[in-house]
N, CA and C atoms as an extended XYZ file, in Angstrom:
534
Properties=species:S:1:pos:R:3:atomname:S:1:resname:S:1:resid:I:1 pbc="F F F"
N       164.246       49.702       93.166 N   MET     1
C       164.492       50.981       93.981 CA  MET     1
C       165.895       51.047       93.914 C   MET     1
N       166.241       52.337       94.180 N   ILE     2
C       167.679       52.996       94.437 CA  ILE     2
C       168.064       51.738       95.896 C   ILE     2
N       169.059       51.633       95.901 N   THR     3
C       170.141       51.755       97.257 CA  THR     3
C       171.112       52.578       97.362 C   THR     3
N       170.918       52.366       98.868 N   ALA     4
C       171.584       53.519       99.749 CA  ALA     4
C       173.314       53.706       99.636 C   ALA     4
N       173.832       52.679       98.959 N   SER     5
C       175.404       52.883       98.283 CA  SER     5
C       175.509       53.770       97.014 C   SER     5
N       173.940       53.313       96.763 N   GLN     6
C       173.809       53.664       94.769 CA  GLN     6
C       173.722       55.546       95.083 C   GLN     6
N       172.950       55.785       96.196 N   LEU     7
C       172.352       56.803       96.585 CA  LEU     7
C       173.179       57.968       97.014 C   LEU     7
N       174.321       57.113       97.694 N   ALA     8
C       175.388       58.473       98.374 CA  ALA     8
C       176.504       58.699       97.952 C   ALA     8
N       176.359       57.602       96.963 N   ASP     9
C       177.661       57.902       95.582 CA  ASP     9
C       176.799       58.837       94.827 C   ASP     9
N       175.555       59.431       94.287 N   ARG    10
C       174.890       59.977       93.742 CA  ARG    10
C       175.168       61.295       94.467 C   ARG    10
N       174.542       61.132       95.465 N   TRP    11
C       174.777       62.730       96.312 CA  TRP    11
C       176.099       63.111       96.065 C   TRP    11
N       177.237       62.228       96.272 N   GLN    12
C       178.555       62.794       96.095 CA  GLN    12
C       178.768       63.647       94.693 C   GLN    12
N       178.045       62.632       94.107 N   ARG    13
C       178.688       63.046       92.407 CA  ARG    13
C       177.981       64.451       92.178 C   ARG    13
N       176.742       64.854       92.958 N   HIS    14
C       175.412       65.288       91.728 CA  HIS    14
C       175.671       66.365       93.004 C   HIS    14
N       175.449       66.043       94.226 N   SER    15
C       174.997       67.493       94.982 CA  SER    15
C       175.024       69.164       94.856 C   SER    15
N       176.931       68.855       95.051 N   GLY    16
C       177.191       70.361       94.362 CA  GLY    16
C       176.275       71.365       92.924 C   GLY    16
N       176.552       70.265       92.021 N   GLY    17
C       176.319       70.936       91.306 CA  GLY    17
C       174.798       71.727       90.953 C   GLY    17
N       173.669       70.639       91.805 N   LEU    18
C       172.309       70.310       92.421 CA  LEU    18
C       172.513       71.477       92.452 C   LEU    18
N       172.984       71.859       93.607 N   THR    19
C       172.284       72.769       94.864 CA  THR    19
C       172.801       74.535       93.802 C   THR    19
N       173.349       74.466       92.914 N   LEU    20
C       174.548       75.792       91.901 CA  LEU    20
C       172.878       75.728       91.170 C   LEU    20
N       172.240       74.362       90.838 N   LEU    21
C       171.210       74.855       89.904 CA  LEU    21
C       170.228       75.362       90.521 C   LEU    21
N       170.059       75.013       91.360 N   ALA    22
C       168.712       75.088       92.692 CA  ALA    22
C       168.222       76.470       92.980 C   ALA    22
N       169.724       76.890       92.649 N   SER    23
C       170.400       78.434       93.589 CA  SER    23
C       170.121       79.649       92.563 C   SER    23
N       170.054       78.631       90.993 N   ALA    24
C       170.194       80.017       90.054 CA  ALA    24
C       168.549       80.507       90.297 C   ALA    24
N       167.587       80.200       90.528 N   ARG    25
C       166.246       79.822       90.935 CA  ARG    25
C       165.553       80.184       92.180 C   ARG    25
N       165.969       79.702       93.032 N   CYS    26
C       165.301       80.205       93.822 CA  CYS    26
C       166.311       80.853       95.288 C   CYS    26
N       167.576       81.267       95.308 N   GLY    27
C       169.034       81.594       95.527 CA  GLY    27
C       169.153       79.796       96.375 C   GLY    27
N       170.155       80.667       97.735 N   PRO    28
C       171.057       79.677       98.181 CA  PRO    28
C       170.405       78.788       99.811 C   PRO    28
N       169.275       80.133       99.879 N   ASP    29
C       168.838       79.600      101.098 CA  ASP    29
C       167.914       78.294      101.233 C   ASP    29
N       167.383       78.031       99.835 N   GLU    30
C       166.710       76.961       99.666 CA  GLU    30
C       166.966       75.828       98.696 C   GLU    30
N       167.987       76.367       98.236 N   ALA    31
C       168.766       75.607       97.382 CA  ALA    31
C       168.902       73.809       98.087 C   ALA    31
N       169.532       74.177       99.259 N   GLY    32
C       169.722       73.012      100.168 CA  GLY    32
C       168.498       72.234       99.496 C   GLY    32
N       167.182       72.842      100.419 N   ASP    33
C       166.006       71.547      100.457 CA  ASP    33
C       165.784       71.127       98.639 C   ASP    33
N       165.623       72.079       97.894 N   CYS    34
C       165.593       71.647       96.431 CA  CYS    34
C       166.101       70.280       96.278 C   CYS    34
N       167.434       70.051       96.302 N   VAL    35
C       168.467       68.496       96.705 CA  VAL    35
C       168.214       67.591       97.408 C   VAL    35
N       167.841       67.688       98.126 N   GLN    36
C       166.810       67.087       99.189 CA  GLN    36
C       166.081       66.307       98.783 C   GLN    36
N       165.319       67.229       98.502 N   VAL    37
C       163.743       67.059       98.056 CA  VAL    37
C       163.902       65.459       96.667 C   VAL    37
N       164.764       66.308       96.073 N   ALA    38
C       164.834       65.614       95.014 CA  ALA    38
C       165.611       63.716       94.938 C   ALA    38
N       166.621       63.794       96.054 N   PHE    39
C       167.579       63.263       96.587 CA  PHE    39
C       165.730       62.003       97.710 C   PHE    39
N       165.361       62.674       97.997 N   ILE    40
C       164.431       61.783       98.727 CA  ILE    40
C       163.499       60.765       97.807 C   ILE    40
N       163.011       61.985       96.723 N   LYS    41
C       162.420       61.284       95.696 CA  LYS    41
C       163.235       59.976       94.911 C   LYS    41
N       164.117       60.803       94.625 N   LEU    42
C       164.883       59.176       94.359 CA  LEU    42
C       165.032       58.547       94.515 C   LEU    42
N       165.407       58.311       96.152 N   ALA    43
C       164.872       57.061       97.504 CA  ALA    43
C       163.841       56.242       96.955 C   ALA    43
N       162.616       56.985       96.893 N   VAL    44
C       161.292       55.960       96.502 CA  VAL    44
C       161.045       55.724       95.202 C   VAL    44
N       161.867       56.181       94.927 N   ALA    45
C       161.355       56.292       92.741 CA  ALA    45
C       161.107       54.455       92.147 C   ALA    45
N       160.027       54.533       91.567 N   SER    46
C       160.310       52.719       91.437 CA  SER    46
C       159.642       53.009       89.596 C   SER    46
N       160.177       52.482       88.693 N   PRO    47
C       161.270       52.017       88.902 CA  PRO    47
C       162.542       53.572       88.380 C   PRO    47
N       163.813       52.866       89.246 N   VAL    48
C       164.812       53.470       89.648 CA  VAL    48
C       165.226       54.592       87.624 C   VAL    48
N       164.711       55.916       87.206 N   PRO    49
C       165.164       56.382       86.048 CA  PRO    49
C       166.632       56.273       85.533 C   PRO    49
N       165.798       55.979       84.216 N   ASP    50
C       167.483       55.545       82.798 CA  ASP    50
C       168.211       56.719       82.865 C   ASP    50
N       168.035       57.743       83.273 N   ASP    51
C       169.052       59.022       82.851 CA  ASP    51
C       168.663       59.439       84.849 C   ASP    51
N       169.345       59.135       85.763 N   VAL    52
C       169.626       59.893       87.343 CA  VAL    52
C       169.833       60.833       87.085 C   VAL    52
N       170.910       61.640       86.186 N   HIS    53
C       171.880       63.018       86.910 CA  HIS    53
C       169.923       63.515       86.139 C   HIS    53
N       169.659       63.670       84.491 N   ALA    54
C       168.599       63.851       83.816 CA  ALA    54
C       167.600       64.252       85.328 C   ALA    54
N       167.262       63.193       85.734 N   TRP    55
C       165.695       63.241       86.255 CA  TRP    55
C       166.288       64.095       87.881 C   TRP    55
N       167.391       64.055       88.118 N   LEU    56
C       167.517       65.009       89.209 CA  LEU    56
C       167.513       66.020       88.947 C   LEU    56
N       168.119       66.744       87.937 N   ALA    57
C       168.325       67.633       87.263 CA  ALA    57
C       166.692       68.283       87.314 C   ALA    57
N       165.497       67.367       86.428 N   THR    58
C       164.872       67.755       86.395 CA  THR    58
C       164.000       67.873       87.546 C   THR    58
N       163.793       67.221       88.554 N   VAL    59
C       162.727       67.791       89.700 CA  VAL    59
C       163.580       69.001       90.767 C   VAL    59
N       164.762       68.842       90.607 N   VAL    60
C       165.480       69.857       91.396 CA  VAL    60
C       164.705       71.350       91.220 C   VAL    60
N       165.127       71.241       89.672 N   ARG    61
C       164.586       72.591       88.892 CA  ARG    61
C       163.082       72.840       88.542 C   ARG    61
N       162.261       71.854       88.856 N   ASN    62
C       160.798       71.681       89.354 CA  ASN    62
C       160.830       72.474       91.078 C   ASN    62
N       161.660       71.829       91.602 N   GLU    63
C       160.828       72.401       92.763 CA  GLU    63
C       161.382       73.561       93.600 C   GLU    63
N       162.837       73.862       92.896 N   ALA    64
C       162.948       75.709       92.832 CA  ALA    64
C       161.691       76.666       92.599 C   ALA    64
N       161.271       75.731       91.451 N   ILE    65
C       160.257       77.037       89.864 CA  ILE    65
C       158.793       76.674       91.732 C   ILE    65
N       158.482       75.768       92.732 N   SER    66
C       157.795       75.621       92.966 CA  SER    66
C       157.730       76.575       93.636 C   SER    66
N       159.245       76.425       94.537 N   ARG    67
C       159.042       77.243       95.804 CA  ARG    67
C       159.583       79.001       94.959 C   ARG    67
N       159.662       79.313       94.574 N   VAL    68
C       159.393       80.320       94.345 CA  VAL    68
C       158.180       81.244       93.586 C   VAL    68
N       157.431       80.469       93.346 N   ARG    69
C       155.983       80.441       93.182 CA  ARG    69
C       155.538       80.043       94.763 C   ARG    69
N       155.099       79.543       95.331 N   ASN    70
C       154.878       79.490       96.876 CA  ASN    70
C       155.524       80.894       97.475 C   ASN    70
N       156.556       80.932       97.054 N   ARG    71
C       157.336       82.535       97.746 CA  ARG    71
C       156.230       83.698       97.471 C   ARG    71
N       156.203       83.738       96.403 N   ALA    72
C       155.415       84.969       95.569 CA  ALA    72
C       154.169       84.767       95.687 C   ALA    72
N       153.559       84.175       96.465 N   ARG    73
C       151.643       83.651       96.256 CA  ARG    73
C       152.076       83.911       97.513 C   ARG    73
N       152.728       83.394       98.924 N   ARG    74
C       152.486       84.064       99.902 CA  ARG    74
C       152.564       85.354      100.279 C   ARG    74
N       153.786       85.948       99.518 N   ARG    75
C       153.787       87.749       99.528 CA  ARG    75
C       152.567       88.439       98.914 C   ARG    75
N       152.066       87.899       97.697 N   GLU    76
C       150.788       88.436       97.931 CA  GLU    76
C       149.449       87.818       98.408 C   GLU    76
N       149.927       86.990       99.339 N   GLN    77
C       148.687       86.892      100.476 CA  GLN    77
C       148.637       87.598      101.639 C   GLN    77
N       150.188       87.984      102.048 N   GLU    78
C       150.368       88.716      103.255 CA  GLU    78
C       150.015       90.034      102.735 C   GLU    78
N       150.167       90.581      101.605 N   THR    79
C       149.999       92.012      101.213 CA  THR    79
C       148.675       92.125      101.378 C   THR    79
N       148.061       91.490      100.518 N   LEU    80
C       146.653       91.820      100.187 CA  LEU    80
C       146.366       91.898      101.462 C   LEU    80
N       146.802       90.803      102.907 N   ALA    81
C       145.583       90.765      104.513 CA  ALA    81
C       146.361       92.166      104.664 C   ALA    81
N       147.454       92.658      104.455 N   ALA    82
C       147.481       93.528      105.380 CA  ALA    82
C       146.542       95.161      104.682 C   ALA    82
N       146.922       95.006      103.218 N   SER    83
C       146.153       96.262      103.157 CA  SER    83
C       144.954       95.931      103.440 C   SER    83
N       144.158       94.526      104.083 N   ALA    84
C       142.953       94.353      103.721 CA  ALA    84
C       142.131       94.118      105.910 C   ALA    84
N       143.267       94.531      106.250 N   ARG    85
C       143.704       94.924      108.034 CA  ARG    85
C       142.176       95.450      108.827 C   ARG    85
N       141.830       96.585      107.901 N   SER    86
C       141.036       97.361      108.389 CA  SER    86
C       139.864       97.210      108.286 C   SER    86
N       139.678       96.028      106.892 N   ARG    87
C       137.602       95.458      106.204 CA  ARG    87
C       137.707       94.247      107.363 C   ARG    87
N       138.831       93.458      107.771 N   LEU    88
C       139.201       92.710      108.610 CA  LEU    88
C       137.765       92.256      109.383 C   LEU    88
N       136.942       93.290      110.251 N   PHE    89
C       135.489       93.671      110.712 CA  PHE    89
C       135.206       94.507      109.895 C   PHE    89
N       134.111       94.002      109.613 N   ALA    90
C       132.567       95.686      108.534 CA  ALA    90
C       131.814       95.100      109.057 C   ALA    90
N       131.063       96.471      109.817 N   PHE    91
C       129.670       96.639      110.288 CA  PHE    91
C       129.214       97.150      108.818 C   PHE    91
N       128.805       96.270      108.499 N   SER    92
C       127.569       96.728      106.640 CA  SER    92
C       126.148       97.503      107.182 C   SER    92
N       125.600       97.219      108.406 N   GLU    93
C       124.138       97.921      108.939 CA  GLU    93
C       124.208       98.329      109.830 C   GLU    93
N       124.078       99.516      110.348 N   PRO    94
C       124.671      100.405      111.149 CA  PRO    94
C       123.387      100.282      111.992 C   PRO    94
N       121.942       99.487      111.792 N   ALA    95
C       120.685       99.544      112.645 CA  ALA    95
C       120.946       98.700      113.959 C   ALA    95
N       122.541       98.320      113.995 N   CYS    96
C       122.784       97.393      114.813 CA  CYS    96
C       123.231       97.947      116.454 C   CYS    96
N       123.081       99.093      116.255 N   PHE    97
C       123.288      100.115      117.328 CA  PHE    97
C       122.400      100.652      117.911 C   PHE    97
N       122.686      101.002      118.796 N   ILE    98
C       121.748      101.737      119.848 CA  ILE    98
C       122.181      103.321      119.483 C   ILE    98
N       121.151      103.996      119.896 N   GLY    99
C       121.824      105.693      119.493 CA  GLY    99
C       122.265      105.931      118.354 C   GLY    99
N       122.672      107.221      118.150 N   SER   100
C       122.821      107.656      116.789 CA  SER   100
C       124.552      107.342      116.421 C   SER   100
N       124.666      106.537      115.689 N   TRP   101
C       126.466      106.993      115.494 CA  TRP   101
C       126.986      107.164      114.283 C   TRP   101
N       127.795      108.103      113.817 N   THR   102
C       128.661      107.991      112.836 CA  THR   102
C       129.115      106.984      112.019 C   THR   102
N       128.991      107.017      110.511 N   ARG   103
C       129.575      106.055      109.909 CA  ARG   103
C       131.169      106.106      110.065 C   ARG   103
N       131.573      107.297      110.860 N   SER   104
C       133.159      107.204      110.932 CA  SER   104
C       133.206      105.832      112.201 C   SER   104
N       132.383      106.534      113.214 N   GLN   105
C       132.393      105.572      114.514 CA  GLN   105
C       132.088      103.938      114.462 C   GLN   105
N       130.958      103.889      113.422 N   ILE   106
C       131.061      102.711      113.097 CA  ILE   106
C       132.509      101.882      112.118 C   ILE   106
N       132.994      102.910      111.255 N   ASP   107
C       134.480      102.129      110.811 CA  ASP   107
C       135.209      102.126      111.680 C   ASP   107
N       135.242      102.928      112.572 N   GLU   108
C       136.957      102.467      113.563 CA  GLU   108
C       136.645      102.129      114.392 C   GLU   108
N       134.915      101.232      115.076 N   LEU   109
C       135.037      100.605      115.460 CA  LEU   109
C       134.922       98.991      114.747 C   LEU   109
N       134.945       99.286      113.393 N   GLY   110
C       135.167       97.966      112.827 CA  GLY   110
C       135.654       97.797      112.564 C   GLY   110
N       137.351       99.076      112.637 N   THR   111
C       139.077       99.229      112.315 CA  THR   111
C       139.141       97.757      114.160 C   THR   111
N       139.090       98.595      115.285 N   ALA   112
C       139.448       98.365      115.851 CA  ALA   112
C       139.203       96.499      116.506 C   ALA   112
N       137.880       96.167      115.782 N   MET   113
C       137.436       94.398      116.001 CA  MET   113
C       138.724       94.021      115.306 C   MET   113
N       138.456       94.527      114.160 N   GLY   114
C       139.349       93.911      113.376 CA  GLY   114
C       141.146       93.586      113.588 C   GLY   114
N       141.166       94.382      114.920 N   GLU   115
C       142.390       93.930      115.697 CA  GLU   115
C       142.570       93.296      116.660 C   GLU   115
N       141.174       93.131      117.181 N   LEU   116
C       141.637       91.594      118.294 CA  LEU   116
C       141.291       90.298      117.987 C   LEU   116
N       142.079       89.298      118.755 N   HIS   117
C       142.654       88.944      118.132 CA  HIS   117
C       140.913       87.295      117.648 C   HIS   117
N       140.733       86.676      116.796 N   VAL   118
C       139.034       86.591      116.526 CA  VAL   118
C       138.656       85.123      117.161 C   VAL   118
N       139.418       84.656      118.633 N   ASP   119
C       137.653       84.776      119.510 CA  ASP   119
C       137.780       85.538      120.935 C   ASP   119
N       138.865       86.976      120.504 N   GLU   120
C       138.101       87.841      121.623 CA  GLU   120
C       136.800       88.830      120.788 C   GLU   120
N       136.701       88.963      119.581 N   ARG   121
C       135.808       89.439      118.568 CA  ARG   121
C       134.504       88.531      118.718 C   ARG   121
N       134.121       87.326      118.907 N   GLU   122
C       133.676       86.829      119.102 CA  GLU   122
C       132.959       86.514      120.433 C   GLU   122
N       133.841       86.644      121.235 N   LEU   123
C       132.946       87.181      122.535 CA  LEU   123
C       132.215       88.169      123.053 C   LEU   123
N       132.848       89.277      122.150 N   ILE   124
C       132.471       90.695      121.793 CA  ILE   124
C       130.883       90.844      121.238 C   ILE   124
N       131.579       89.601      120.180 N   VAL   125
C       129.939       89.948      119.153 CA  VAL   125
C       128.766       89.037      119.532 C   VAL   125
N       129.424       87.897      119.941 N   ALA   126
C       128.218       86.708      120.821 CA  ALA   126
C       127.561       87.746      121.808 C   ALA   126
N       128.235       88.423      122.476 N   ARG   127
C       127.372       89.130      124.096 CA  ARG   127
C       126.700       90.136      123.898 C   ARG   127
N       127.884       91.045      122.660 N   ILE   128
C       126.618       92.642      122.763 CA  ILE   128
C       125.634       92.759      121.858 C   ILE   128
N       125.992       91.835      120.628 N   TRP   129
C       124.801       91.893      119.432 CA  TRP   129
C       124.538       90.761      119.178 C   TRP   129
N       124.582       89.397      119.775 N   ASN   130
C       123.723       88.817      119.409 CA  ASN   130
C       123.181       88.031      120.810 C   ASN   130
N       123.188       89.238      121.870 N   ASP   131
C       122.179       89.503      123.223 CA  ASP   131
C       122.604       88.038      123.693 C   ASP   131
N       123.899       86.814      124.126 N   LEU   132
C       123.222       85.555      124.699 CA  LEU   132
C       124.831       85.556      126.234 C   LEU   132
N       123.624       85.161      126.400 N   ALA   133
C       123.986       85.557      128.214 CA  ALA   133
C       125.648       84.778      127.924 C   ALA   133
N       126.281       85.424      128.846 N   ILE   134
C       127.969       84.174      129.167 CA  ILE   134
C       127.787       82.771      129.498 C   ILE   134
N       126.848       81.954      130.030 N   ARG   135
C       126.720       80.431      129.901 CA  ARG   135
C       125.969       80.183      128.998 C   ARG   135
N       125.569       80.712      127.991 N   GLU   136
C       124.834       80.448      126.228 CA  GLU   136
C       126.816       80.280      125.652 C   GLU   136
N       126.860       81.717      125.962 N   ILE   137
C       128.905       81.523      124.762 CA  ILE   137
C       129.793       80.120      125.584 C   ILE   137
N       129.448       79.571      126.759 N   ALA   138
C       130.360       79.218      127.311 CA  ALA   138
C       129.689       77.695      126.808 C   ALA   138
N       128.817       77.637      126.688 N   LYS   139
C       127.823       76.328      125.767 CA  LYS   139
C       128.788       76.807      124.546 C   LYS   139
N       128.427       77.440      123.573 N   LEU   140
C       129.215       77.433      122.166 CA  LEU   140
C       130.388       77.117      122.067 C   LEU   140
N       131.350       78.106      122.788 N   THR   141
C       132.370       77.737      123.108 CA  THR   141
C       133.046       76.605      123.386 C   THR   141
N       132.674       75.916      123.889 N   GLY   142
C       133.174       73.990      125.061 CA  GLY   142
C       134.119       75.104      126.337 C   GLY   142
N       133.887       76.354      126.138 N   ARG   143
C       134.826       76.425      128.127 CA  ARG   143
C       133.471       76.992      128.963 C   ARG   143
N       134.440       76.821      129.947 N   SER   144
C       133.545       77.154      131.342 CA  SER   144
C       132.902       78.639      131.957 C   SER   144
N       131.981       78.446      132.029 N   ARG   145
C       132.066       80.497      132.664 CA  ARG   145
C       132.886       80.861      133.113 C   ARG   145
N       133.465       80.508      133.742 N   SER   146
C       134.350       82.272      134.678 CA  SER   146
C       135.421       82.580      133.379 C   SER   146
N       136.019       80.913      132.174 N   GLN   147
C       136.805       81.567      131.571 CA  GLN   147
C       136.298       82.126      130.978 C   GLN   147
N       135.496       82.280      130.331 N   VAL   148
C       134.181       82.959      129.143 CA  VAL   148
C       134.263       84.233      129.675 C   VAL   148
N       133.334       84.816      130.833 N   HIS   149
C       133.466       85.463      132.137 CA  HIS   149
C       134.871       86.227      131.713 C   HIS   149
N       135.707       85.936      132.073 N   ARG   150
C       137.233       86.897      132.291 CA  ARG   150
C       138.118       87.512      131.145 C   ARG   150
N       137.513       85.881      129.640 N   ASP   151
C       138.372       86.294      128.736 CA  ASP   151
C       137.442       87.698      127.626 C   ASP   151
N       136.019       87.278      128.280 N   TYR   152
C       134.885       88.233      128.043 CA  TYR   152
C       135.253       89.861      128.415 C   TYR   152
N       135.270       90.141      129.296 N   HIS   153
C       135.800       90.820      130.294 CA  HIS   153
C       137.398       91.581      129.692 C   HIS   153
N       138.517       90.673      129.305 N   ALA   154
C       140.000       90.935      129.166 CA  ALA   154
C       139.365       91.934      127.895 C   ALA   154
N       139.205       90.745      126.354 N   ALA   155
C       138.551       91.786      125.484 CA  ALA   155
C       137.825       92.637      125.236 C   ALA   155
N       136.947       93.183      126.392 N   LEU   156
C       135.923       94.300      126.108 CA  LEU   156
C       137.827       95.540      126.517 C   LEU   156
N       138.242       95.283      127.754 N   GLN   157
C       139.431       96.005      128.107 CA  GLN   157
C       140.234       96.437      127.028 C   GLN   157
N       140.378       95.355      126.457 N   LYS   158
C       141.524       95.366      125.406 CA  LYS   158
C       140.472       96.318      123.730 C   LYS   158
N       139.636       95.785      123.224 N   LEU   159
C       138.562       97.141      122.502 CA  LEU   159
C       138.485       98.738      123.566 C   LEU   159
N       138.110       98.743      123.943 N   ARG   160
C       138.295       99.778      125.055 CA  ARG   160
C       139.822      100.342      124.602 C   ARG   160
N       140.629      100.061      125.435 N   CYS   161
C       141.994      101.299      124.851 CA  CYS   161
C       142.306      100.551      123.412 C   CYS   161
N       141.954      100.526      122.531 N   LEU   162
C       141.947      100.730      121.203 CA  LEU   162
C       141.335      101.675      120.326 C   LEU   162
N       140.191      101.893      120.845 N   LEU   163
C       139.058      103.102      120.835 CA  LEU   163
C       140.157      104.004      120.642 C   LEU   163
N       139.859      104.339      122.360 N   THR   164
C       140.249      105.395      123.145 CA  THR   164
C       142.045      105.757      122.112 C   THR   164
N       142.625      104.790      121.652 N   GLU   165
C       143.885      105.764      121.175 CA  GLU   165
C       143.006      105.830      119.493 C   GLU   165
N       142.545      105.110      118.852 N   GLN   166
C       141.730      105.766      117.839 CA  GLN   166
C       141.558      107.019      117.922 C   GLN   166
N       141.146      107.438      118.931 N   SER   167
C       139.762      108.777      118.676 CA  SER   167
C       138.914      108.956      120.378 C   SER   167
N       138.610      110.606      120.586 N   ASN   168
C       138.088      110.430      121.856 CA  ASN   168
C       136.446      110.257      121.495 C   ASN   168
N       136.240      109.777      120.871 N   ASP   169
C       134.502      109.906      120.475 CA  ASP   169
C       134.204      108.903      121.123 C   ASP   169
N       134.811      107.609      121.426 N   PHE   170
C       134.553      106.594      122.428 CA  PHE   170
C       134.696      106.533      123.932 C   PHE   170
N       135.637      107.801      124.716 N   ASN   171
C       136.210      107.311      125.877 CA  ASN   171
C       134.487      107.485      126.917 C   ASN   171
N       133.523      107.895      126.081 N   ASP   172
C       132.063      107.254      127.690 CA  ASP   172
C       131.103      106.110      126.916 C   ASP   172
N       131.653      105.950      125.732 N   LEU   173
C       131.214      104.710      125.393 CA  LEU   173
C       131.161      103.364      126.024 C   LEU   173
N       132.414      102.650      126.983 N   PHE   174
C       132.968      101.928      128.265 CA  PHE   174
C       132.396      102.775      129.474 C   PHE   174
N       131.382      103.349      129.476 N   THR   175
C       131.791      103.726      131.544 CA  THR   175
C       131.047      102.330      131.532 C   THR   175
N       130.083      102.780      131.188 N   ALA   176
C       128.960      101.432      131.441 CA  ALA   176
C       129.504      100.197      131.575 C   ALA   176
N       129.183       99.108      132.194 N   ASP   177
C       129.898       97.568      131.805 CA  ASP   177
C       128.460       97.045      131.075 C   ASP   177
N       128.668       96.549      130.444 N   ILE   178
C       128.310       95.450      128.522 CA  ILE   178
C       127.637       94.178      129.924 C   ILE   178
């Protein structure tokens, strides 16, 4: 293992050049992190590499490449998630609705449900489409009945607002408390 004084010496001699090397790949914002990762790996490396400078350069380069790939992957996933936002919650079977709903209304409801937080969606789906009582939902979610009741009504109100913003087709949908 390398000693602290040897590590400090290597840092003084090589960190500037290694930062430039990383910066060429991943940009200046992440370059310093790449160098720090390399020095941490050197601090715990056993045995110490024969050519420390070349080893550090390789680790810094690989770390920078990984960060660029991760950033690209993250952007791609964010883009896919954004484009799929309207499909986040989709009703495939119109038979689960009472009355005659148009496909457009069902799609609008799916879009609005997709805008809700997952916990809000869960409450509404459990209560309306699974016909669970508040006490059953409380047991399912591990919350008190009063909390489920409050959260359910808040989620319903949020859904009402989202639907009436989208279309006038839903103005009378929530006239009765479900």
